[in-house]
N, C-alpha and C positions, 0 to 999 in steps of 0.2 A: 793817444797811445798807438792806435793803428797806423796813423800817419808816420810816426817816428819809427815804428818797428818795420813796416813794409815799404817805407820811402815812397809813398803814393804820389806826392807832388813831383818828386824827381822823375818818376816814371810816367808823368802826365795822366794820372788816373785819380779816382776817388772811391770812397767806400761803396756808394750805390752802384757804380759801374762794375766794381769787383764782385759784389754780391750777385748781380745779374749774370756776370760771366761764369761764376761758379755754378749757378743753377743750370745755365745753358750747357756747360760741359757735362754735368751730371745727366741731363736728359739725353744727351747724345751717346752716353756710354752705359746708361743704366740697364741696358739689355743684358749685361754680363751677370747681373744678380739672378736672372732667369736661366741663361744659357749655361753658365759655369756649373751650377749644381746638377743640371740635367746631364752634362757630359761626364762629370766625375762620379755621378751615381752609377754610370755604366761600369765603373771600375770597382763597384761594390761598396762605395763610401755612402754614409748616411746623408741623404739629400738635405734634410733640415740643418744638420751640423755644417755641411758645406756652404749652405746659404749664409749662415751666420759668419763662417770663416771668410767667405768672399766679401761680405760687407765690412767686416772688421779689418781685413788685410788692405782693402781699398782705402778705408778711412785712415788707417795708420800711415800708409804710403803717402797719401795726400797731405797729411799733417806734417810729415817729415820734410817732404818736398817744399811745402809752403813756408813752414816756420824756420827751417834751417837753410835751404837753398834759395828761398824767396823767388820761386818761379811759378808761373800759372800753368803748371803741368800736372795733370792728375794721373794716378796710378790705380791699377786693379789687376787681378789675375788675367794673364794674357790669352787671347784667342790664338789657337795654333799650338801653344805650349800646353794648354789643357787637353787638347786633342791628342797630342804626342804622349802625354802622361797616361791617358786612359787606353787609347787604341793601339799604341805601340808598346810602351813599357809594361803595362799590366796585361792587356788582353792578348797581345801578340808574343811578347818575350816572356810572359809568365811570371813576372815579379809581383809581389804583393803591393798594394797601394801604400802600405806603410814604408816599404823599402823605396818606393818611388818618391815619397815625401822626403825620405832621407837623401835621395839624390838631388832633390830641389834644394835642400838645406846645404849640401856640400857645394853645389854650383853657386849659391849665393855667397858662401864664404870665400870661394875662389874669386868671385866678382869683387868682393870687398878688397881682397888682397891685391888684385890687379889695379883697382882704383887707387889704393894707397901708394902702390909702387909706381904709379903713373906710366904703366906699360900698355894701357888700353889703346893709345894712339898708334903704338908700334904694331900691335896685333891687327888692328883694323886696316892700317895702311899696307900690311903684308898680304891681306886676303884679296884676291883678284875681284875686280868690279863685277864681271859676269856672274861669279858665284854669289855675290851679295844680292844681285838682281834675281838670280834663279831661286835662291832660298826664299825670298819674300813671295815670289810668284808661285813657287811650289807649295808653300804652306797654304796659299790661297786656294789652289786647286784641290789640295787635300781636304780643306774645310768644305769645299763645294761637294766633294764626294760624300763626306759625312752627312751633310745636309740633305742631299738627294736620297741617301740610304735611309736616314731617319724618317723622311717623308713617305717612303715607299715608292718613290719614283724610279729608283734603281733597285733591283733585287738580284740575288744570286741565281746562276743558271748552270747546270751541270755540263753543258756543251760549250757555252760561250763565256763562262765565268760571270758575266753580268748581262742583264736584260732589262727591258722596260717593265715596270710593275703595272698594277691595275690602275690605270689613269682615271677610271670611273669611280674609284673609292672616295669616301669622304675625306680621309686624311690627305690624300694627294691633291684633291680639289682645293682644300683649305690651305695647304702649303703653297700651292701655286698662287692662289689669291693673295696670301700674305706677302710673297715675294714681290708681286707687281704693286701691291699697296705700298710697300716700303720704297720701291723704286719711284713711284709716282710722287710720294711725299718728299723724298730726297731731292728729286728733280725740281720741285717747287721751293726748295730751300727751307723746308720745315724742320725745326729742331725736334729731336726725339723721335724721328721717323721710325727707327728700328724698334724702339720700345713700344710705340703706339701700334705698330704692325703686329707685334707679338701679343699685345693685350687684346686687340680686335679679334685676332684668330682664336685666342683662348676663349673670348666671349662667345664667338660663334660655335666653338666646340661645346660649350655649356648649353647654348640654345638648341643645338641639334641632339643633345643628350649623350654626346660622346665623352664629355668631361663632367665629372661630378663636382658641383659647387661646394666649396669648403670654407667660404668666407673671404674677407679681404684683409682684415687686421687682427692681430692677436699678439700676445707676448712672444718674444723670439724663442725658437726651439733651443734645446740644449746643444752646446758645442762639444760636450764631453766625448761623444763617439769619435771625434777626430782630433781633439785638443791633445797635443804632445804625444800623438800616436806614431810619430815618425820613427822608422827603424834605422838608426844610425849604423849599427853593425851590419844589417842586411845590405846597405848601400855601399859599405866599405869593402868592396872586393873588385878584383881586376875586371870581371865581366861587366860591371856597372860603369866603368870608366867612360865608355862611349856614350852612355845615357847621360852621365853628368856633363860630359863635354857638349852634347847636343843641347841640353838645357842652357848651359853657359853661353854657347856660341850664338844661339838664336836670340837669347835675351840681350847679349852684348850688342849685336847689330841693330836689333829692334829698338833698344833704348837709345843708342847713339843717333840713329836716324831720326827717331821721334823728337829727341831733344833739339837737334839742329833744325829740323823742319819747323817745329812750333816756335822756337826762338827767332828764327828768320822771319816768320810771319808776324811776330810781335815786335820785330826790329830791336831785339835784345843782344844781337851779336856785336862785337867790337869792330874796330877798323880793319883788323886782319881777318874778319869773318869767323872769329873764335867765340866760344861761349864762356863768359866769365863765370866763375864758381862752378865750372864743369865737374870738378872733383866732388863737390858737395852733392850735385845733382845725381851723379853716378852712385855715390854712397847711399843716397836716399833710396834709389831704386834697388840696390843690392840688399840693403838692410830690410826693406819691405819684403823681399823674397824670403829671407831667412825667417822673418816673423810670420809670414804667411804659411810656410812649411810647418811651423810649430802649431799654428791655429788649425791647419788641416786643409790647405788648398795648394794648387799648382803655382808655378812661378808668377810672381807679381811684377808687372812691368809698366813703363810709361805708355800712355795712350795718345795716339795721334788725334783722337777726337778732341783733345785739349785745344786744338786749333779753332774749334767752334766757339769756345769761350774767349779766346784771343780775338776772334772776329768781331765780338760785340764789346771789346774794350778791355778785357782782362790783361793786366801787365805785371802783377805782383803775386807773391805767394798767398795773398789773401784769397785770391780766386780758388786756389787749391784747397785752402782751409775750408771754404764754404762748400766745395764739392765733397770733402771728407765728412762734413756735418750732414750733408744730404744722404750719404751712405749710412751713417748712424741712424738717421730717421727711417731709412728703408728697412731696418731690422723689424719694424712693426708690421711689415707686409709679407711675412713668411707664408701665410695661407695662399696668397695670390701666387707667389713663386712656386709653391707646391702643386698648383693646378695646371701650370703651363705644360701642355703635351709636347712631345718631340717634334711633331709636324708644325707647331707654332713657331719654333725656333729655326726650322729648316730654312725659311726664307731669309732670316737674318744671317745665317751662315753663308748662304750663296751670295748675298749682297756684300758681305765682308770679303768674300772671295773675289768678287768683281773688282773691288777697290785694290786688293793686293796684287791681282794679276796685271793691273795697270803699270806696274814696275817694268814690265817687259818692253814698254815703249822706249826705255832708256838703253836698251841693249843694241850693240853695234851688229846688226844682222848681216852686214856686208863682210864682216870678218868671221869666217867659218870657225876659226880656232877659239873665238869667244862665244859664238852662238851655240855651238855644240855642248860645251860643259853646262851652260845655263839650261838648255833644253833637257839635258840628262837629269839635272836636279828636279826640274819641273815635272818631268814624266815619271821619274822613279819614286818620288814621294807618295803620290796617290796609288801607283800601281804596285808598290811593295807595301803599302799601308804603313809607311815608316818615314818620319822626318829624318831620323838619324841615318838610315840607309841612303836616302836621297842626298844628304850632305856628303856622306862618304864617297859615293859613286861620282858625285860632281867633282870632288878633289882629284880622284883617280883619273877621271876622263880629262880634266884640265891638263894634268901633267903629261898624259899619254898623247893628247892632240898637239900640244905645244912642242913636245920632244920630237915627234915624227914629222912635224912641219918645219923643223930646223930652227925653232925659236925658243930653245931651252933657256936662253938668257932672260926671258920674260917670267921664268918660274922662280919665285923667291925661295929662300931657304926654309921659311916657315911652311910654305905649301909643299915643298919636297918632303919635309919631315912628316907632315900630317898625312900626305898621300901614302907614304911608306907604312905608317902606323895603321891606316885604314886597310891596306892590302894584307898586312899581318892579321888584322882583326878578322877579315873574311876567311883568310887561310886557316886559322886555328879555330874558327867557328865561334868567336866571341860575340 
């Protein structure tokens, strides 16, 4: 039955290899079940409910991707998008987390519409490469700032805005140790390096008496505090358009880049370098986001960590199904997730930031009109503490630089329209 449904022989794989690949993928991305509840809890959401929503949204996304699109690509609430949800939409712009979930819902619906109408390629091709690079790297630097702040390595200062925290404190010492531990294991090619690092630092926190032991396994906590709590009406207003767009924009490029990168690694692209069943894969991603917003978590997206499963032989959707089953099993470990302190996840955030900042190597630094917009995005995301503002200022700077350099022909109609809309947004204070 599995052979017939997933076309295992055709893809030169077997059940054993797919199961191993699914477990491997889970180990490389399981850190999200610890990090996502910690980040969304800062928005006022119930941590236990978010833990359950994270596991269920990831499992549902993996099942849809595996059973319908037949790709070895796993999904879960996305890093960066969860930070934007909490620290920009809720804590900076002042929206309720219920309204933020409504924005996630709307962005998922628009993503579904774009996928059905097959305009995704047109949108992606219209956005300049430097801005795509800048967005990925900017989100990375934003995550690094959050990680350093959570660890107490960076603290606020009335004169200089930021300053070095107490580096002799236990949280700072354990956070730094966790970061280097993750780096060391990753450099040695160990699967699950991020998750192991988080668990080791949590264990040390317990040993030093900074974290109270609450057990390892139990029945899952209730999801009712977040289930169907999204505020559709609160998200359906003009001021939330930029938030919805930011959720959609980041998810669109993150998903597309991940799908192509993982498929290329698995040699699943056709002769023209295109991904067969791309529409199904995109619909799986967008449907998972809609479902996740109903359960009570930020945008669900495809994970580049899926490449770890592909590296050990995963080729079909059975890999994703196995990963989804592992997320269901993870529901039993809610006490462990609840014990993880902020400094234990700080090293993971900075590590993910390092990986995302690597995108800057693809930037044409010798072309100042391309380097400047990318750097504006990278700088403004953390310094304004807003992914949305970074994207907006990146578009505006791209148009301004190209226009003044006499290269207006390189500005697409889409970029012109978006830049004007962003200028209006800032002008009227939206």
